[in-house]
N, C-alpha and C positions, 0 to 999 in steps of 0.2 A: 523444545518447542514439540518432540515427535512424543516425549512422554505428555505430555497435555496436552496433546488431540488423544492418544490412547484411553487416557482415563475418563476423558470427554465422551467419546464414545462407547467406553464402560458402562458406565454415570446411563448416556442414555438408554441405552439397550437393559439393563435395568429398569429402569424409567418403564421401557417399553412391556417391561415382561409384566413388571408389579401392575404396570396397570390394565393389564389382561387376565391378573388373576381374581377372580372372585371373594371380595372381600363380606364380611359377617356382619349385617347389619340389627340391632337390639330388638329383638319385636317387642310391639308395644303392647297387645295383647295374645293369648293363647287358650283357644280352648278346644282341653282337650278330646278327646273321643267318650262316651260313656261308661264304656269300659277302657279304663286304661290298656295299654298296649303291653304289660305286664311283662309277657311270654312269649317265646320262640313261634310263630303264627297265631297269637292272641286269645288261645283257648288249652283247655286240656287235651280236649279228642285230637290236636292238633288245630284243622285249621278248616272246621266243620259251621257251617252257618244257621242254623237250628232260623227254621219257619223265612228263611229268607228265598229271594225265587230268582233265575239268571240267566232263562235262556233263550233270552232278548238283548242282553247286554254285549252285543255283534256290531258294532261301532265303533269304528276309533275313532277315538273323542278328538288326543292331540297326543303327541311325542313331545316326551320331554328332552333337552337334549347337554350329555354328561360334556366333561372331560379327557373322560376315559371310564374303564368299563369297567362294567359294578357285575359282583357274584352275590352281592344280597339282597336279600328280600326287605321289598318296599314297609312303612311304619307312615300310619294315616293320623291327621285330628279333625276338626270340623277348619284350622288352621289351614293345615298345610298335607301332604304328603311325600317323605323325607326317603333317602334312599342314600349308603353309602358306594362310593367307585375308590378304582386304586390311585385317585392319585391325591389320596388323603383327604378329601370334601365329604361332607355329608351334600348335598345339595337338596335345596327344599322348591317343592313346585304347588300352584297355585292349583286347587283341585277342578276346577270350571272351564280354565283357558290352557293351563297347562307351564305358562309365563317362570322359570325362573326366578323367584321371587330373595333367596334368600340362599348362602352357602357356608359350610361352618368348614376351616383347617384345622385336621387332627395332624401329628405327627410324623405320623405314617401310614398308609393304606387303610383305610375303613375295613377287619379280618369279616367282624357278620354282623348278621342282621340285630338293630340297633331297640332296643325297648323303651317307651315313654310313662314320666310317673310321675306325677305332683308339676307341670311343666319341667320337669328336668325331662332332656335325650340321655341314657347311661349306652357307651358301647366302645367295644373293647377295638382296638387297633396295633396293628404291626406287618410282616414281621421283624421287621429292623431295630423299632424301640416299642416293645407292647409294653401296653396297659392298661389299665382300666378308668373310665371319669364318667362323669356327672356334669352334664355342660347345660346350669341356668340358659335358659330361651330366651327368657325374660331382658337380660343384660349381660349377656354373653360369656357370663364366666366358669370357669370353671367348678361344683360345685367341692371338689377332691381328683388326684390324680395320684393313681399308685399303678406301680412300674409291676410287671408280674411276668414273665417270661413265657411268650410261645402261647398266649392265648386266644384262639382262634376256634371259639367257641362264641355260639349268642350266650348272651349275659339273658337273665331270665330273676327275675326278684318276687317280692310280696310288700307287706304295705311298710316293714321294715328295709329286709334284708334283700341283697345279691350274690346268686349261688351263679355260678360255670366253672367248668375245667381246665388245663391247659396240654401239652406238649410234652410234658415229663408226666402225666396221669394223676396230676393231682389236684382234685376238688375241693371248690374252697367255697365260701359264707363268709361276707362283708355289710358291715353296717353301709345301706345305701346315701346318709348324707355324710357318714365322714370317712370310709374309704377305711375302715378298722375292722381288723380281720377276725370274727369270731371263734370262727375252728377251719380245720383242713382235715381232710381225707385220701390217703398214698393210696392207690392203683396202680397195676405193672402197667399200662398201657397206656397211651396216648388218648385223648378223652378229646373228641371232634365235633360230639354237636349238643347241643339242648337239653337238660334236665324237663324232666314232666316236676308237677308238685302237685301230692293229692292229701287231702285230709289227715297233712302231719307228719309226709314224710317224701320225701325225693329220690327220684327214680333216675339214675340214667347209663348208656352202655360205654364200656373202655376197649381200646383193642386189645382186651387179655382174653378179649371171652367170657369177659362176666358181664350182666346183669346188675347192680347194685339198689340195696332200700336203705336208706339212710334216712335217722329221725332227724326232720328239721331246725331240730331246736340243737342239739349236742353236737349235732355228725357222727351221734354211733351207726353201729353197723344193724342192719336189721333183720337182714337176710343178702345174702348174693346169689345166681345162677347162672352157668355155663351153659346154654340153651345147644351153643355151636357157630363158633365162625367170630368172627372181629366183629364190633358191634359200633359202628358207624352214620347211625339213624336215633333218631331225637324220638324217645316212648310217646306211644300216645297212652290215655289210662284214662276207667272207669272202675265202677263199686269190684267191679269182678275179677277183672286182668289188666297186664301192664302189655303189649301189641309191641313190635318192636323191626325192624327188616337188623339183615346179619349181610355177611360178607361170602358167605358158605350157600348165599342165592334162596334162606328159606327169609317164609315172616314167621317168629314163637308168638306164639298167645300163653305166659306165663302168668301162674294163678297170685293174686295180689298178696295175699295175705305169706306165702312163702316164696314163690318162685320158681314150684312145683307146672312142667310141661302141661296143656291143658291143649295143643293141638302144633304143628307146623303145617306150611304148606311151602310147597320150592317150584321157584321162579330158573329160570336161564341160564341168569349171572347175579353175582354179587348187586349186593341189595349195599345203597346210597342214599337213597329214601326216604324221606321217613312217614311212615304210618297217618292216615284219620280216620276217626272211627262217628259213624254215627252208630241212630238206635241198631240197628241191624246188621251193618257192613265195615268192612275197614277195607280202604282204597290205599293201594302203594307202588309207587313204579322201580324198576328193575332195567339196569343193565343191558338188561338183556332186548331191549327199548319197548317194553310193553307196558301198560298200564293195565292192576289187577284189579277186580272187584269180589271182593273172601268172604264167606258168610261171618258175621262173628262169634259167632256161637260155637261153629264144624270147624271154623274152613277152606268150607268147601266152596269153589269155583264157579260164581258166579256167571262173569263173564272177563276177559279180557280184550286189552285193542294194542295195536302193533305200532309204532312210531316208527319212524326211518335214522334214532339216537336214540344212546341212553337215558333216559328215565335221572338224572342227580335229582331233581327236584319235585317236594313236595306236594303234594295235590290241593286247591279246594273245593272244597265239595259244599253243594248248596244243597235247597232238597228238590230240587230237579236235576243237578244238574252236576261234573267232575271237569274242574279245570285245572288242565297242567302244564309246564314247558319243558323242552326238550331240546338234548345238545343239537337234533338239528336244522335246532331254530324257529320253528312255528311252538307258539302254541294252540292249546290243544282243546276244544271243548265237548265235552260228551255228552248225552242219554245218562240217567246218573241210574236209571234201570234197565237200560240194554248194549250200554255203552256203543250205543252205534254215534258215531261222530255228527255233531250240529253245524259247528266252521272251526277253521283254525286260518292262524293271523302269522306270514311269514317277515321273523325279522333281517336282521342282514348279519346274525350273527351265532353264535350259539345261545340258548337260553338256562342259566343254571340256579337261578335261583324261583322260590315259589313265586308262584301270584297271592293277592290278597282282593278281598271284597271290603267296602266300603262305602258307605253314601249311597247309593246306587250304580257301584261302581265297580271296576277289575282295576290290579293295576297290574304290569307284570315289569320286571324290567329285563336287559341284555343283553350279553358283549358286546352288540354294538354302537355302545356311549348310549342309551336314551331307553329313558323308560314308558311305556304306554300304559294309555291310558282305554278304556274299552268301556262304552256306556248305552243306555237304551236309545 
């Protein structure tokens, strides 16, 4: 009799837990963004939105609740805004009201920011059971799922392939529809951030203190450079240079053709933030708590703004403002030309992710288990 009671109670407990867990509902239709979210921050230049103004995007429209902390940056389409969390769920929220409209359960915590292509959401999950997977959002089924050890860097892609690095220092190229490995390249240090792809070449940094340039089709090394310090920063690229931050506290600008140093600029602490570039300047945060604006051609400091915490977040750069999150739990909006504070919003925990802009709104996730949406 006692065993029966225990079994019944356990059954009720499991049922109660299951009823509280979010379940994935197949999307009937998915409207992708005009430019698919095919790489970290959705831009070769980092997250610079040309011809977009945002100084009036200062009102908190809603905050969507998750069940766990989120370290990842959100992605957005006309159908939803999505963000990963440490409880292994990818949460989908309505753009206008912030209502949670869906949730997909991975086998492990979502390690990094996802990407979207052809109605497929790609993401890496770990560290307990590391894999890279593509989820068809129409039917909720995996397009593929491949196990890779210690992938904790964002997955980026083009029309045919996905690219990512891992803790073992291996950089991979795989087919985006089958998961078949096309080539790999071994470095001597962990690869912790996203690559940049430009004109058939892939650029990425490693903790072995090297910046690598590989042929996108073959994976052959074109050049490597050791500017100084371990590199845990996603590079930004234009037709002239590659821009990247380093653990030695410098921002480095290297010639895109051979990796030779053009200039470097020093901050007061190591850099894990990733740079964003526009036509004239480079914007990057530092663990010295400041956001920097540097002249792109010379490295001359245009302005810097002190927050109250280290800045791991990559900035969002519009035509008139720079937006970023800080370990102090605040999202800041600065005047792009002067670095003057326009407004800030305090969350209830640290902000480790990068804010994004989509369709007149700014989104950022916080470790307080919420996704924040700001609008005009």
